[in-house]
C-alpha atoms as an extended CHARMM CRD file, in Angstrom:
* protein
*
       214  EXT
         1         1  MET       CA             -0.1820000000       23.5370000000       11.7300000000  PROA      1               0.0000000000
         2         2  ARG       CA             -1.9750000000       20.3800000000       10.4860000000  PROA      2               0.0000000000
         3         3  ALA       CA              1.3140000000       18.4400000000       10.5110000000  PROA      3               0.0000000000
         4         4  PHE       CA              2.0140000000       19.6330000000       14.0700000000  PROA      4               0.0000000000
         5         5  ALA       CA             -1.4310000000       18.5490000000       15.2480000000  PROA      5               0.0000000000
         6         6  ILE       CA             -1.0940000000       15.1080000000       13.6590000000  PROA      6               0.0000000000
         7         7  SER       CA              2.3900000000       14.6530000000       15.1340000000  PROA      7               0.0000000000
         8         8  ALA       CA              1.1220000000       15.6510000000       18.5680000000  PROA      8               0.0000000000
         9         9  LEU       CA             -1.7740000000       13.2120000000       18.3170000000  PROA      9               0.0000000000
        10        10  ILE       CA              0.4870000000       10.3510000000       17.2520000000  PROA      10              0.0000000000
        11        11  GLY       CA              2.9040000000       11.1970000000       20.0410000000  PROA      11              0.0000000000
        12        12  ALA       CA              0.1290000000       11.1710000000       22.6240000000  PROA      12              0.0000000000
        13        13  VAL       CA             -1.1650000000        7.7990000000       21.4970000000  PROA      13              0.0000000000
        14        14  ALA       CA              2.3630000000        6.4190000000       21.3740000000  PROA      14              0.0000000000
        15        15  LEU       CA              2.9800000000        7.4020000000       24.9890000000  PROA      15              0.0000000000
        16        16  THR       CA             -0.3130000000        5.9980000000       26.2440000000  PROA      16              0.0000000000
        17        17  GLY       CA              0.0090000000        2.8300000000       24.1730000000  PROA      17              0.0000000000
        18        18  CYS       CA              3.4620000000        1.6730000000       25.1810000000  PROA      18              0.0000000000
        19        19  THR       CA              5.1660000000       -0.3160000000       27.9040000000  PROA      19              0.0000000000
        20        20  THR       CA              8.7490000000       -0.1280000000       29.1980000000  PROA      20              0.0000000000
        21        21  ASP       CA             10.9900000000       -3.1650000000       29.4960000000  PROA      21              0.0000000000
        22        22  PRO       CA             12.2610000000       -3.0740000000       33.1100000000  PROA      22              0.0000000000
        23        23  THR       CA             15.5360000000       -4.7660000000       32.0840000000  PROA      23              0.0000000000
        24        24  THR       CA             16.5610000000       -2.7240000000       29.0290000000  PROA      24              0.0000000000
        25        25  GLY       CA             14.5390000000        0.4180000000       29.6290000000  PROA      25              0.0000000000
        26        26  GLN       CA             13.3440000000        0.3110000000       26.0230000000  PROA      26              0.0000000000
        27        27  ARG       CA              9.7510000000        1.1770000000       25.1830000000  PROA      27              0.0000000000
        28        28  ASP       CA              7.5400000000       -1.2690000000       23.3200000000  PROA      28              0.0000000000
        29        29  TYR       CA              4.9830000000        0.7610000000       21.3890000000  PROA      29              0.0000000000
        30        30  ASN       CA              1.4510000000       -0.4680000000       20.7910000000  PROA      30              0.0000000000
        31        31  LYS       CA              1.3690000000       -0.9500000000       17.0140000000  PROA      31              0.0000000000
        32        32  THR       CA             -2.4130000000       -1.3320000000       17.0300000000  PROA      32              0.0000000000
        33        33  ALA       CA             -3.0060000000        2.0630000000       18.6680000000  PROA      33              0.0000000000
        34        34  ILE       CA             -0.3790000000        3.9240000000       16.6760000000  PROA      34              0.0000000000
        35        35  GLY       CA             -1.3440000000        2.2910000000       13.3990000000  PROA      35              0.0000000000
        36        36  SER       CA             -4.9270000000        3.4530000000       13.6600000000  PROA      36              0.0000000000
        37        37  VAL       CA             -3.9590000000        7.1020000000       14.2060000000  PROA      37              0.0000000000
        38        38  ILE       CA             -1.2780000000        7.1350000000       11.5060000000  PROA      38              0.0000000000
        39        39  GLY       CA             -3.6890000000        5.4550000000        9.1320000000  PROA      39              0.0000000000
        40        40  ALA       CA             -6.2990000000        8.1150000000        9.7190000000  PROA      40              0.0000000000
        41        41  ALA       CA             -3.7660000000       10.8850000000        9.1410000000  PROA      41              0.0000000000
        42        42  ALA       CA             -2.4660000000        9.1860000000        6.0170000000  PROA      42              0.0000000000
        43        43  GLY       CA             -5.9590000000        8.7640000000        4.6770000000  PROA      43              0.0000000000
        44        44  TYR       CA             -6.5930000000       12.4550000000        5.0650000000  PROA      44              0.0000000000
        45        45  GLY       CA             -3.3620000000       13.2490000000        3.2570000000  PROA      45              0.0000000000
        46        46  LEU       CA             -4.1500000000       10.8630000000        0.4130000000  PROA      46              0.0000000000
        47        47  SER       CA             -7.5950000000       12.3170000000       -0.1000000000  PROA      47              0.0000000000
        48        48  LYS       CA             -6.1280000000       15.8040000000       -0.3480000000  PROA      48              0.0000000000
        49        49  SER       CA             -2.9050000000       15.2500000000       -2.2960000000  PROA      49              0.0000000000
        50        50  ASN       CA             -4.0450000000       12.6070000000       -4.8000000000  PROA      50              0.0000000000
        51        51  ALA       CA             -7.5200000000       13.9300000000       -5.4990000000  PROA      51              0.0000000000
        52        52  ASN       CA             -7.3170000000       14.9490000000       -9.1600000000  PROA      52              0.0000000000
        53        53  SER       CA            -11.0730000000       14.5520000000       -9.6230000000  PROA      53              0.0000000000
        54        54  SER       CA            -14.1850000000       14.2270000000       -7.4900000000  PROA      54              0.0000000000
        55        55  SER       CA            -14.2280000000       10.4430000000       -7.9680000000  PROA      55              0.0000000000
        56        56  GLN       CA            -10.5860000000       10.1390000000       -6.9180000000  PROA      56              0.0000000000
        57        57  ASN       CA            -11.3120000000       12.3480000000       -3.9260000000  PROA      57              0.0000000000
        58        58  ASN       CA            -14.1510000000       10.0450000000       -2.8600000000  PROA      58              0.0000000000
        59        59  ARG       CA            -11.9540000000        6.9640000000       -3.1660000000  PROA      59              0.0000000000
        60        60  GLY       CA             -9.1500000000        8.6900000000       -1.2780000000  PROA      60              0.0000000000
        61        61  ALA       CA            -11.4810000000        9.8570000000        1.4640000000  PROA      61              0.0000000000
        62        62  LEU       CA            -12.7040000000        6.3400000000        2.2480000000  PROA      62              0.0000000000
        63        63  ILE       CA             -9.1740000000        5.4060000000        3.2880000000  PROA      63              0.0000000000
        64        64  GLY       CA             -9.3830000000        7.9750000000        6.0610000000  PROA      64              0.0000000000
        65        65  ALA       CA            -12.3450000000        6.1740000000        7.6690000000  PROA      65              0.0000000000
        66        66  VAL       CA            -10.1620000000        4.1060000000        9.9840000000  PROA      66              0.0000000000
        67        67  ILE       CA            -11.7720000000        1.9380000000       12.6760000000  PROA      67              0.0000000000
        68        68  GLY       CA            -10.0740000000        3.3650000000       15.7570000000  PROA      68              0.0000000000
        69        69  GLY       CA             -7.9080000000        0.8980000000       17.6750000000  PROA      69              0.0000000000
        70        70  ALA       CA             -9.5180000000       -2.0760000000       15.9520000000  PROA      70              0.0000000000
        71        71  GLY       CA             -8.0340000000       -0.9230000000       12.6490000000  PROA      71              0.0000000000
        72        72  GLY       CA             -4.5070000000       -1.6520000000       13.8190000000  PROA      72              0.0000000000
        73        73  TYR       CA             -5.5470000000       -5.1160000000       14.9780000000  PROA      73              0.0000000000
        74        74  ILE       CA             -7.1170000000       -5.8830000000       11.6080000000  PROA      74              0.0000000000
        75        75  LEU       CA             -3.9450000000       -4.8360000000        9.8050000000  PROA      75              0.0000000000
        76        76  ASP       CA             -1.7810000000       -6.8930000000       12.1580000000  PROA      76              0.0000000000
        77        77  GLN       CA             -3.8100000000      -10.0030000000       11.3220000000  PROA      77              0.0000000000
        78        78  ARG       CA             -3.7870000000       -9.3070000000        7.5640000000  PROA      78              0.0000000000
        79        79  GLU       CA             -0.0520000000       -8.6800000000        7.5960000000  PROA      79              0.0000000000
        80        80  LYS       CA              0.5460000000      -12.0180000000        9.3100000000  PROA      80              0.0000000000
        81        81  LYS       CA             -1.6540000000      -13.9010000000        6.8380000000  PROA      81              0.0000000000
        82        82  LEU       CA             -0.1340000000      -12.1870000000        3.8020000000  PROA      82              0.0000000000
        83        83  LYS       CA              3.4010000000      -12.9690000000        4.9420000000  PROA      83              0.0000000000
        84        84  GLU       CA              2.4640000000      -16.6230000000        5.3670000000  PROA      84              0.0000000000
        85        85  GLN       CA              0.6320000000      -16.9260000000        2.0530000000  PROA      85              0.0000000000
        86        86  LEU       CA              3.1020000000      -14.9430000000       -0.0570000000  PROA      86              0.0000000000
        87        87  ALA       CA              6.3080000000      -16.4830000000        1.2820000000  PROA      87              0.0000000000
        88        88  GLY       CA              8.5190000000      -17.4360000000       -1.6510000000  PROA      88              0.0000000000
        89        89  SER       CA              6.3000000000      -15.6570000000       -4.1930000000  PROA      89              0.0000000000
        90        90  GLY       CA              8.6910000000      -12.7510000000       -4.8080000000  PROA      90              0.0000000000
        91        91  VAL       CA              6.2290000000      -10.2700000000       -3.2660000000  PROA      91              0.0000000000
        92        92  SER       CA              7.4930000000       -8.4700000000       -0.1730000000  PROA      92              0.0000000000
        93        93  VAL       CA              5.1510000000       -7.6810000000        2.7210000000  PROA      93              0.0000000000
        94        94  ASP       CA              5.9960000000       -4.9660000000        5.2390000000  PROA      94              0.0000000000
        95        95  ARG       CA              4.5200000000       -1.9970000000        7.0920000000  PROA      95              0.0000000000
        96        96  ASN       CA              4.7220000000        1.4770000000        5.5730000000  PROA      96              0.0000000000
        97        97  GLU       CA              5.6080000000        4.5500000000        7.6000000000  PROA      97              0.0000000000
        98        98  ASP       CA              1.9470000000        5.6010000000        7.6280000000  PROA      98              0.0000000000
        99        99  GLY       CA              0.9160000000        2.3350000000        9.3140000000  PROA      99              0.0000000000
       100       100  SER       CA             -0.5340000000        0.6660000000        6.2160000000  PROA      100             0.0000000000
       101       101  ILE       CA              0.5610000000       -2.7490000000        4.9660000000  PROA      101             0.0000000000
       102       102  GLY       CA              2.8670000000       -2.4450000000        1.9680000000  PROA      102             0.0000000000
       103       103  LEU       CA              3.1320000000       -5.0880000000       -0.7450000000  PROA      103             0.0000000000
       104       104  VAL       CA              5.7830000000       -4.6880000000       -3.4490000000  PROA      104             0.0000000000
       105       105  MET       CA              5.2300000000       -6.7220000000       -6.6250000000  PROA      105             0.0000000000
       106       106  PRO       CA              8.3480000000       -6.7020000000       -8.8390000000  PROA      106             0.0000000000
       107       107  GLY       CA              7.7160000000       -6.0670000000      -12.5190000000  PROA      107             0.0000000000
       108       108  ASN       CA              9.7300000000       -9.0750000000      -13.6310000000  PROA      108             0.0000000000
       109       109  ILE       CA              7.1790000000      -11.4640000000      -12.0950000000  PROA      109             0.0000000000
       110       110  THR       CA              4.0160000000       -9.4870000000      -12.7940000000  PROA      110             0.0000000000
       111       111  PHE       CA              4.3700000000       -8.1500000000      -16.3560000000  PROA      111             0.0000000000
       112       112  ALA       CA              6.3420000000       -8.6630000000      -19.5430000000  PROA      112             0.0000000000
       113       113  THR       CA              8.5610000000       -5.7960000000      -20.7180000000  PROA      113             0.0000000000
       114       114  ASN       CA              6.5410000000       -2.7620000000      -21.8670000000  PROA      114             0.0000000000
       115       115  ASP       CA              3.2980000000       -4.6780000000      -21.3110000000  PROA      115             0.0000000000
       116       116  ALA       CA              0.4100000000       -4.1930000000      -18.8770000000  PROA      116             0.0000000000
       117       117  THR       CA             -1.0070000000       -7.7160000000      -19.1680000000  PROA      117             0.0000000000
       118       118  ILE       CA             -0.5550000000       -9.6840000000      -15.9420000000  PROA      118             0.0000000000
       119       119  ASN       CA              1.5350000000      -12.8150000000      -16.3250000000  PROA      119             0.0000000000
       120       120  PRO       CA             -0.7990000000      -15.8380000000      -15.9530000000  PROA      120             0.0000000000
       121       121  GLN       CA              1.7670000000      -17.4170000000      -13.6010000000  PROA      121             0.0000000000
       122       122  PHE       CA              1.0720000000      -14.5440000000      -11.1920000000  PROA      122             0.0000000000
       123       123  TYR       CA             -2.6690000000      -15.1830000000      -10.9440000000  PROA      123             0.0000000000
       124       124  ALA       CA             -2.3070000000      -17.6240000000       -8.0540000000  PROA      124             0.0000000000
       125       125  THR       CA             -0.3660000000      -15.0470000000       -6.0380000000  PROA      125             0.0000000000
       126       126  LEU       CA             -2.9270000000      -12.3180000000       -6.7040000000  PROA      126             0.0000000000
       127       127  ASN       CA             -5.7040000000      -14.7260000000       -5.7310000000  PROA      127             0.0000000000
       128       128  LYS       CA             -4.0880000000      -15.0970000000       -2.3060000000  PROA      128             0.0000000000
       129       129  VAL       CA             -3.8550000000      -11.3250000000       -1.9670000000  PROA      129             0.0000000000
       130       130  ALA       CA             -7.5160000000      -10.9440000000       -2.9340000000  PROA      130             0.0000000000
       131       131  GLN       CA             -8.5560000000      -13.3450000000       -0.1680000000  PROA      131             0.0000000000
       132       132  GLN       CA             -7.2670000000      -10.8400000000        2.4030000000  PROA      132             0.0000000000
       133       133  LEU       CA             -8.9200000000       -7.8320000000        0.7620000000  PROA      133             0.0000000000
       134       134  ASN       CA            -12.4200000000       -8.9570000000       -0.2240000000  PROA      134             0.0000000000
       135       135  ASP       CA            -14.4120000000       -8.4890000000        2.9960000000  PROA      135             0.0000000000
       136       136  GLY       CA            -14.7470000000       -4.7000000000        2.7950000000  PROA      136             0.0000000000
       137       137  LYS       CA            -12.7810000000       -4.1280000000        6.0040000000  PROA      137             0.0000000000
       138       138  VAL       CA             -9.7290000000       -2.8010000000        4.1910000000  PROA      138             0.0000000000
       139       139  ALA       CA             -9.0970000000       -0.3310000000        1.3740000000  PROA      139             0.0000000000
       140       140  VAL       CA             -6.2650000000       -0.5920000000       -1.1390000000  PROA      140             0.0000000000
       141       141  VAL       CA             -4.2030000000        1.9520000000       -3.0430000000  PROA      141             0.0000000000
       142       142  VAL       CA             -2.4940000000        0.3690000000       -6.0710000000  PROA      142             0.0000000000
       143       143  SER       CA              0.5370000000        2.3480000000       -7.2800000000  PROA      143             0.0000000000
       144       144  GLY       CA              2.3940000000        1.5840000000      -10.5050000000  PROA      144             0.0000000000
       145       145  TYR       CA              6.0150000000        2.5690000000      -11.1880000000  PROA      145             0.0000000000
       146       146  THR       CA              8.5900000000        2.2250000000      -13.9780000000  PROA      146             0.0000000000
       147       147  ASP       CA             12.3420000000        2.6840000000      -14.2000000000  PROA      147             0.0000000000
       148       148  SER       CA             13.8660000000        5.8560000000      -15.6450000000  PROA      148             0.0000000000
       149       149  THR       CA             14.1670000000        4.5700000000      -19.2240000000  PROA      149             0.0000000000
       150       150  GLY       CA             12.0820000000        6.6970000000      -21.5840000000  PROA      150             0.0000000000
       151       151  ASN       CA             10.0620000000        9.7530000000      -20.5860000000  PROA      151             0.0000000000
       152       152  ASP       CA              6.8750000000       10.5950000000      -18.7050000000  PROA      152             0.0000000000
       153       153  SER       CA              4.7340000000       10.4380000000      -21.8370000000  PROA      153             0.0000000000
       154       154  ILE       CA              5.5610000000        6.7130000000      -22.0210000000  PROA      154             0.0000000000
       155       155  ASN       CA              6.1970000000        5.7690000000      -18.4130000000  PROA      155             0.0000000000
       156       156  ILE       CA              3.2040000000        7.3500000000      -16.6800000000  PROA      156             0.0000000000
       157       157  PRO       CA              0.5750000000        5.7550000000      -18.9790000000  PROA      157             0.0000000000
       158       158  LEU       CA              2.3670000000        2.3810000000      -18.7560000000  PROA      158             0.0000000000
       159       159  SER       CA              2.5130000000        2.5240000000      -14.9620000000  PROA      159             0.0000000000
       160       160  GLN       CA             -1.1650000000        3.5550000000      -14.8750000000  PROA      160             0.0000000000
       161       161  ARG       CA             -2.2100000000        0.6230000000      -17.0820000000  PROA      161             0.0000000000
       162       162  ARG       CA             -0.2610000000       -1.8030000000      -14.9260000000  PROA      162             0.0000000000
       163       163  ALA       CA             -1.7870000000       -0.4540000000      -11.7200000000  PROA      163             0.0000000000
       164       164  GLN       CA             -5.2470000000       -0.6710000000      -13.2800000000  PROA      164             0.0000000000
       165       165  SER       CA             -4.6040000000       -4.2320000000      -14.4540000000  PROA      165             0.0000000000
       166       166  VAL       CA             -3.8930000000       -5.2750000000      -10.8680000000  PROA      166             0.0000000000
       167       167  GLN       CA             -6.8940000000       -3.2890000000       -9.6340000000  PROA      167             0.0000000000
       168       168  ASN       CA             -9.2310000000       -4.8630000000      -12.1800000000  PROA      168             0.0000000000
       169       169  TYR       CA             -7.9980000000       -8.3710000000      -11.4540000000  PROA      169             0.0000000000
       170       170  LEU       CA             -8.4900000000       -7.9450000000       -7.7060000000  PROA      170             0.0000000000
       171       171  ILE       CA            -12.0110000000       -6.6130000000       -8.3040000000  PROA      171             0.0000000000
       172       172  GLN       CA            -12.7470000000       -9.6870000000      -10.4230000000  PROA      172             0.0000000000
       173       173  GLN       CA            -11.6580000000      -11.7930000000       -7.4490000000  PROA      173             0.0000000000
       174       174  GLY       CA            -14.1460000000      -10.0970000000       -5.1360000000  PROA      174             0.0000000000
       175       175  VAL       CA            -12.3800000000       -7.0000000000       -3.8160000000  PROA      175             0.0000000000
       176       176  PRO       CA            -15.0640000000       -4.2350000000       -3.5660000000  PROA      176             0.0000000000
       177       177  SER       CA            -14.5530000000       -1.6780000000       -6.3300000000  PROA      177             0.0000000000
       178       178  ASN       CA            -15.2450000000        1.1810000000       -3.9070000000  PROA      178             0.0000000000
       179       179  ARG       CA            -12.3830000000        0.0100000000       -1.6890000000  PROA      179             0.0000000000
       180       180  ILE       CA             -9.5960000000        0.1460000000       -4.2770000000  PROA      180             0.0000000000
       181       181  ASN       CA             -7.9180000000        2.9300000000       -6.2190000000  PROA      181             0.0000000000
       182       182  ALA       CA             -5.1580000000        2.7310000000       -8.8600000000  PROA      182             0.0000000000
       183       183  GLN       CA             -2.6460000000        5.3740000000       -9.8900000000  PROA      183             0.0000000000
       184       184  GLY       CA              0.4650000000        5.3460000000      -12.1010000000  PROA      184             0.0000000000
       185       185  TYR       CA              3.4940000000        7.4250000000      -11.1360000000  PROA      185             0.0000000000
       186       186  GLY       CA              5.9760000000        6.6100000000      -13.8910000000  PROA      186             0.0000000000
       187       187  ALA       CA              9.6160000000        6.7490000000      -12.8360000000  PROA      187             0.0000000000
       188       188  SER       CA              8.9860000000        8.7320000000       -9.6400000000  PROA      188             0.0000000000
       189       189  ASN       CA              9.7700000000        7.3710000000       -6.1590000000  PROA      189             0.0000000000
       190       190  PRO       CA             12.5270000000        4.9110000000       -7.1480000000  PROA      190             0.0000000000
       191       191  ILE       CA             13.4850000000        2.3470000000       -4.4950000000  PROA      191             0.0000000000
       192       192  ALA       CA             16.8690000000        1.5850000000       -6.0740000000  PROA      192             0.0000000000
       193       193  SER       CA             19.4100000000        3.2440000000       -8.3510000000  PROA      193             0.0000000000
       194       194  ASN       CA             18.4470000000        3.5090000000      -12.0100000000  PROA      194             0.0000000000
       195       195  ALA       CA             22.1550000000        3.4360000000      -12.8880000000  PROA      195             0.0000000000
       196       196  THR       CA             22.2010000000       -0.3870000000      -12.8980000000  PROA      196             0.0000000000
       197       197  ALA       CA             20.0790000000       -3.0510000000      -14.5720000000  PROA      197             0.0000000000
       198       198  GLU       CA             19.3560000000       -4.6090000000      -11.1730000000  PROA      198             0.0000000000
       199       199  GLY       CA             18.1970000000       -1.2760000000       -9.7710000000  PROA      199             0.0000000000
       200       200  LYS       CA             15.9420000000       -0.6330000000      -12.7520000000  PROA      200             0.0000000000
       201       201  GLN       CA             14.3840000000       -4.0570000000      -12.2950000000  PROA      201             0.0000000000
       202       202  GLN       CA             13.5230000000       -3.1980000000       -8.6850000000  PROA      202             0.0000000000
       203       203  ASN       CA             11.9970000000        0.1250000000       -9.7090000000  PROA      203             0.0000000000
       204       204  ARG       CA              9.6610000000       -1.5370000000      -12.2400000000  PROA      204             0.0000000000
       205       205  ARG       CA              6.9930000000       -2.5440000000       -9.7590000000  PROA      205             0.0000000000
       206       206  VAL       CA              3.4230000000       -2.3190000000       -8.5210000000  PROA      206             0.0000000000
       207       207  GLU       CA              2.8590000000       -1.4970000000       -4.8550000000  PROA      207             0.0000000000
       208       208  LEU       CA             -0.2480000000       -2.0990000000       -2.7590000000  PROA      208             0.0000000000
       209       209  SER       CA             -0.9100000000       -0.0410000000        0.3680000000  PROA      209             0.0000000000
       210       210  ILE       CA             -3.6110000000       -1.6110000000        2.5600000000  PROA      210             0.0000000000
       211       211  TYR       CA             -5.6140000000        0.4090000000        5.1150000000  PROA      211             0.0000000000
       212       212  ALA       CA             -8.2580000000       -0.6600000000        7.6240000000  PROA      212             0.0000000000
       213       213  VAL       CA            -11.5540000000        1.1440000000        7.0600000000  PROA      213             0.0000000000
       214       214  SER       CA            -15.0570000000        1.1970000000        8.4930000000  PROA      214             0.0000000000
């Protein structure tokens, strides 16, 4: 029922926030309007599904406090800046399905093998990221992942330490501590095949999901 209601709400905003190209007949959807609604729905889901403690629930809940239509505009501007500043850094910048900005930081440029200490060469890149996150208008979920080598007893703690290392560094650079949450997921949610060395390298990563909040 909740999923149906959210889908209906997104559909309604999509229809009211779009225009039709008279030549092609294709609809151009208003990313600002849709992004704000999807972000609010995603924030609710995060606060419910990832809340393993009261403190995690509080951090998850803040992501649901999206600023209406202005939230999408804020994310559009941050996405543009991040793409400009991170070009050539090895960090990809895109939009997630829930409307948030997604940054993927490959493990080969962020950490040494089996280590959670950030490579000093990556500081400059993280400093640029922090500049777009330190005004309190956005909230960040930091997710750490590993490849399938080893087991959960090794991979989950390692991915958690790596996510927390990125979180702690961003806080040191001025990102509000109440606007950022870190979680390690081990080998879950692979983005490539673990059957090849190249695929494993892609799966060893830290992801940032950025939401507009009030």
